[in-house]
C-alpha positions as a printed Julia matrix, in Angstrom:
412×3 Matrix{Float64}:
 149.63  131.03  27.86
 151.55  134.32  27.31
 149.15  136.02  29.72
 149.5   133.39  32.35
 153.34  133.58  31.91
 153.22  137.57  32.49
 150.98  137.36  35.54
 152.87  134.35  37.02
 156.42  136.06  36.55
 155.33  139.32  37.75
 154.01  137.95  40.92
 156.95  135.5   41.44
 159.25  138.48  40.47
 158.08  140.61  43.19
 158.29  137.72  45.61
 161.88  137.25  44.59
 162.54  140.94  45.12
 161.17  140.44  48.71
 163.38  137.56  49.08
 166.39  139.54  47.95
 165.5   142.04  50.62
 165.34  139.52  53.27
 168.76  138.06  52.42
 169.96  141.69  52.24
 168.83  142.68  55.55
 170.47  139.23  56.96
 173.56  139.93  55.31
 173.91  143.51  56.68
 173.21  142.09  60.18
 175.72  139.21  60.46
 179.1   138.47  59.46
 180.31  137.03  56.07
 181.16  133.78  57.63
 177.68  133.45  59.51
 175.79  134.81  56.2
 177.83  132.01  54.23
 176.85  129.13  56.86
 173.17  129.93  56.62
 173.47  130.17  52.67
 175.34  126.83  52.81
 172.63  125.08  55.19
 169.78  126.22  53.16
 171.2   125.04  49.85
 172.04  121.46  51.61
 168.34  121.5   53.07
 166.9   122.47  49.51
 168.65  119.61  47.79
 167.53  117.01  50.63
 163.91  118.41  50.05
 164.06  117.48  46.67
 165.02  113.76  47.45
 162.46  113.5   50.0
 159.68  115.32  47.8
 160.29  112.2   45.4
 159.11  114.37  42.5
 155.46  114.94  43.75
 155.29  118.45  42.37
 155.53  117.21  38.83
 153.33  114.32  39.57
 150.6   116.81  40.66
 150.84  119.01  37.8
 151.07  116.32  34.95
 148.32  114.28  36.84
 145.88  117.24  37.23
 146.43  118.22  33.7
 145.4   114.62  32.61
 142.36  114.84  35.11
 143.74  112.16  37.46
 142.34  113.69  40.69
 143.07  110.32  42.68
 146.99  110.79  41.63
 146.82  114.38  42.76
 145.21  113.94  46.16
 147.63  111.09  46.76
 150.73  112.91  45.78
 149.77  116.1   47.94
 149.06  113.85  50.82
 152.78  112.16  50.33
 154.33  115.46  50.07
 152.89  116.61  53.7
 153.87  113.34  55.25
 157.4   113.47  53.8
 157.64  117.01  54.73
 157.23  116.17  58.4
 159.56  113.3   58.6
 162.22  115.49  56.93
 161.55  118.39  59.45
 161.99  116.18  62.38
 165.05  114.55  61.1
 166.72  117.95  60.41
 165.72  119.3   63.68
 167.7   116.4   65.36
 170.65  116.69  63.49
 170.92  120.43  63.89
 170.67  119.97  67.72
 173.34  117.27  67.6
 175.57  119.06  65.39
 175.33  122.1   67.64
 175.99  120.16  70.63
 179.02  118.43  69.03
 180.59  121.44  67.35
 179.44  124.38  69.08
 178.86  127.89  67.61
 175.94  126.63  65.42
 172.76  128.69  65.91
 169.8   126.41  66.52
 167.67  129.02  64.71
 168.57  127.18  61.42
 166.41  124.29  62.44
 163.54  126.68  62.22
 164.59  127.84  58.87
 164.83  124.32  57.66
 161.12  123.69  58.9
 160.33  126.91  57.01
 161.65  125.48  53.72
 159.74  122.13  54.4
 156.28  124.04  54.61
 157.29  126.02  51.48
 158.08  122.79  49.43
 154.42  121.52  50.61
 152.64  124.62  49.51
 154.53  125.04  46.12
 153.77  121.25  45.22
 150.07  121.92  45.98
 149.88  125.12  44.06
 150.72  123.26  40.96
 146.98  122.37  40.7
 145.65  125.9   39.98
 148.52  126.5   37.55
 147.75  123.51  35.6
 144.02  124.75  35.59
 145.25  128.15  34.18
 144.43  130.03  37.51
 147.73  131.3   37.77
 146.62  134.85  39.6
 144.9   132.65  42.1
 148.23  130.59  42.6
 150.47  133.44  43.24
 148.84  134.92  46.4
 150.05  132.46  48.62
 153.72  133.08  47.55
 153.21  136.91  47.72
 151.99  136.52  51.3
 154.97  134.31  52.39
 157.43  136.97  51.34
 155.46  139.87  52.6
 154.92  138.6   55.82
 158.43  137.29  56.23
 159.87  140.82  55.48
 157.68  142.45  57.78
 158.49  140.27  60.59
 162.3   140.53  59.88
 162.2   144.24  59.86
 160.22  144.27  63.2
 162.7   141.94  64.81
 165.86  143.67  63.76
 164.34  147.0   64.52
 163.57  145.71  68.07
 167.03  144.41  68.53
 166.49  140.67  68.61
 169.31  138.32  67.4
 169.28  138.63  63.47
 169.44  134.72  62.77
 166.7   134.23  65.15
 164.73  137.11  63.75
 165.44  135.73  60.14
 164.21  132.21  61.21
 160.95  133.3   62.59
 160.05  135.57  59.91
 160.67  132.81  57.21
 158.77  130.3   59.4
 155.62  132.47  59.72
 155.94  133.49  56.24
 155.74  129.84  55.25
 152.93  129.11  57.67
 150.86  131.96  56.2
 151.31  130.73  52.81
 150.35  127.03  53.68
 147.29  128.48  55.5
 145.97  130.37  52.15
 147.14  127.3   50.08
 144.98  124.8   51.94
 142.02  127.24  51.03
 142.63  127.44  47.51
 143.67  123.77  46.86
 140.74  121.59  48.15
 140.61  117.89  47.44
 137.87  115.81  48.85
 139.51  112.65  47.78
 141.45  110.95  50.13
 143.65  109.45  47.67
 144.15  105.73  46.99
 147.37  105.5   44.95
 149.97  103.71  47.08
 153.17  105.68  48.02
 155.4   103.31  46.42
 153.47  103.7   43.03
 153.86  107.48  43.26
 157.67  107.4   44.12
 158.05  105.15  41.11
 156.56  107.44  38.68
 157.84  110.4   40.44
 161.47  109.56  40.36
 162.39  110.7   36.98
 161.07  113.99  37.91
 162.85  113.98  41.1
 166.26  113.32  39.35
 165.28  116.22  36.9
 164.53  118.63  39.79
 167.65  117.66  41.41
 170.0   118.64  38.74
 168.55  122.38  38.94
 168.54  122.23  42.76
 172.1   120.87  42.89
 173.53  124.31  42.17
 172.24  125.42  45.59
 175.38  123.46  47.05
 177.61  125.87  45.39
 178.01  128.08  48.34
 178.71  124.96  50.62
 181.43  123.54  47.91
 182.93  127.08  48.05
 183.01  126.96  51.9
 184.7   123.63  52.02
 187.47  124.45  49.59
 188.23  128.17  50.04
 186.69  128.9   53.49
 183.7   130.29  55.17
 184.5   134.06  54.79
 184.93  133.62  51.07
 181.65  131.57  51.06
 179.93  134.43  52.53
 181.1   136.8   49.55
 179.85  134.02  46.85
 176.44  133.68  48.53
 175.93  137.55  48.63
 176.6   137.15  44.9
 174.61  134.04  44.45
 171.64  135.29  46.34
 171.22  138.12  44.02
 170.7   136.02  40.88
 168.11  133.98  42.17
 165.23  136.26  41.26
 166.4   135.53  37.67
 165.78  131.71  38.57
 162.19  132.53  38.61
 161.98  133.06  34.85
 162.63  129.39  33.91
 160.66  128.05  36.9
 157.65  130.15  35.69
 158.13  128.92  32.06
 158.47  125.33  33.2
 155.34  125.42  35.36
 153.15  126.32  32.35
 155.15  124.07  29.88
 154.79  120.84  31.64
 150.99  120.68  31.81
 150.73  122.34  28.29
 153.08  119.71  26.65
 151.07  117.03  28.28
 148.12  118.12  26.35
 149.99  118.76  22.87
 151.48  116.06  20.4
 155.12  115.73  20.07
 155.45  117.98  16.88
 153.67  120.73  18.73
 155.65  120.37  21.67
 158.78  120.51  19.27
 157.73  123.62  18.0
 158.07  125.4   21.57
 161.85  124.95  21.23
 162.43  127.97  18.96
 160.71  130.78  21.12
 162.54  129.26  24.17
 165.88  129.61  22.39
 164.98  133.24  21.2
 163.89  134.11  24.61
 167.3   132.81  26.12
 169.14  134.86  23.75
 167.18  137.9   24.21
 167.58  137.87  28.01
 171.14  138.84  27.75
 169.6   142.33  26.91
 168.94  142.34  30.79
 171.57  140.32  31.85
 174.55  142.8   30.28
 173.36  145.99  32.01
 173.17  143.93  35.45
 177.04  142.9   34.78
 178.02  146.43  34.12
 176.42  147.41  37.28
 177.41  144.72  39.43
 179.37  146.35  41.98
 176.91  148.81  42.81
 174.04  146.47  42.82
 175.81  144.37  45.34
 176.49  147.34  47.51
 173.08  148.6   47.38
 171.42  145.22  48.3
 173.97  143.36  50.57
 176.1   146.34  51.81
 179.72  147.67  51.19
 181.41  144.76  52.78
 180.17  142.55  49.63
 181.41  145.03  46.83
 184.34  142.77  46.13
 181.95  140.15  44.94
 181.19  141.88  41.7
 183.45  139.56  39.57
 181.44  136.54  41.08
 178.23  138.17  40.24
 179.11  139.01  36.76
 180.02  135.05  35.97
 176.93  133.82  37.65
 174.78  136.25  35.53
 176.41  134.93  32.16
 175.01  131.43  33.04
 171.43  132.34  34.03
 170.14  132.62  30.49
 171.3   129.18  29.66
 169.7   127.61  33.0
 166.63  129.6   32.05
 166.82  127.25  28.78
 167.59  124.12  30.28
 164.44  124.07  32.92
 161.6   124.49  30.25
 163.17  122.04  27.77
 163.26  119.48  30.55
 159.52  120.26  31.32
 159.11  119.56  27.43
 160.59  116.04  27.94
 158.45  115.4   30.84
 155.14  116.58  29.39
 155.9   114.28  26.42
 156.46  111.01  28.65
 160.1   111.24  28.26
 160.82  112.01  31.79
 163.36  109.34  32.32
 165.41  110.71  29.34
 165.51  113.97  30.96
 166.67  112.35  34.29
 169.18  110.74  32.96
 170.69  114.06  31.1
 169.82  115.85  34.65
 171.85  113.54  36.63
 174.92  113.68  34.18
 175.17  117.26  34.26
 174.46  117.76  38.12
 177.61  115.72  38.59
 179.43  117.64  36.18
 178.13  120.84  37.79
 179.63  119.74  41.11
 182.82  118.88  39.64
 183.21  122.16  37.88
 182.43  124.19  40.74
 185.11  122.39  42.91
 187.78  122.53  40.13
 186.87  126.15  39.48
 187.26  126.91  43.15
 190.57  125.37  43.54
 191.92  126.93  40.43
 190.35  130.57  40.76
 188.55  130.63  44.12
 185.1   132.17  44.3
 185.25  133.45  40.77
 186.52  130.33  39.48
 183.61  128.39  41.32
 181.31  130.74  39.35
 182.89  130.26  36.02
 182.48  126.48  36.8
 178.97  126.91  37.22
 178.04  129.06  34.21
 180.04  127.05  31.95
 178.19  123.84  32.84
 174.92  125.49  32.33
 175.97  126.71  28.82
 177.03  123.02  28.0
 173.74  121.52  29.19
 171.68  123.96  27.35
 173.2   123.27  23.95
 172.87  119.35  24.77
 169.19  119.62  25.47
 168.26  121.74  22.48
 169.88  119.07  20.4
 168.2   116.29  22.42
 164.83  117.84  22.24
 164.7   118.55  18.73
 165.9   115.01  17.92
 163.63  113.04  20.24
 160.44  114.61  19.98
 158.59  113.49  16.79
 160.94  110.66  16.65
 158.45  108.22  18.09
 154.62  108.66  18.5
 153.74  110.01  21.67
 151.05  107.41  22.33
 154.0   104.64  22.52
 155.65  106.77  25.2
 152.79  107.63  27.0
 151.76  103.84  27.13
 155.11  103.02  28.61
 155.07  105.67  31.05
 151.96  104.68  32.4
 151.71  101.08  32.49
 153.33  100.94  35.94
 150.32  102.35  37.49
 147.56  105.05  37.8
 149.86  107.91  37.98
 152.27  109.41  35.45
 154.03  112.58  36.01
 156.25  115.37  37.96
 158.72  118.25  38.15
């Protein structure tokens, strides 16, 4: 598992750097208000995709680990169709929004389509990850980012509109990754599990994932409370911490299928190294906090140097967020996805409240403090929850109750 983690983290880390370059190029090419609009819109779309994805990524991961190939094929099919419907609905909304308000770039509809395609690819890539083929699963992610960066540089150099250049670049980057994913993940089965059964089994994982994705609404909330210009500064800092989010996502993608194969006692033993990793990560976070100003200037431009306090407070919360995601994966792998979902929903609501209250009291910096404090509290609660619940009841009982509804049991 250690080798898988290093390979997956390294490749996704490189992809995250490419993503930061994408945002940096865009931030330097548009006004802070426009950058805040694009960031807020992508955050809202990200949350919407979690809802329409219905937890299929986790269904695929855990079902494949349990050799339920029919469920895997059915979940991938449902992800594709829900993606088509979501992309069509978002496009109609953006067109109507642009006609009603004016000044809304239609290019953001293409950005939304790119995010939909990314969601479909990432869900399917849980298959090779569950098989331990982490190197194979990284190529589509790397291809997506490299293609997008190259196309954006070409578009900006040629003098095309920055928003359209970014939209086209991300769209074709996502399409290239989807093309490669379809050649890596092949399922001859048509999939016979009903969509209703998949959605029912995937809903706990969907709510759990939503709690993490809700943080992507932070820029939209800051824009609503403080204003678009301030949201642009907040967005610049927020985008710089996104590479750090790959650590918990990488751990969780490996923990979920592994936990599904372990008993509760062995899964419980994973808590200690996860907590130690959280504490150790401050060794990396502290230097980043010290050099937050120069880092923002280097990546996003001089106009965003004043966002350094926001970046520092966001960085404080990242180690705690890095701990919550794999802890939730442990609960999912042990058939306790509904417990994790309840916890996730509660903290998702608390997160939104804390961001709004923080923004009202302290502007963009207050919003960052609210976000990080919520992550810290959630991490503490989850550590206690996992240690108390895993081993408290034989796993066979949990598995039986989790799978009694149908052929499928899983998600993330």
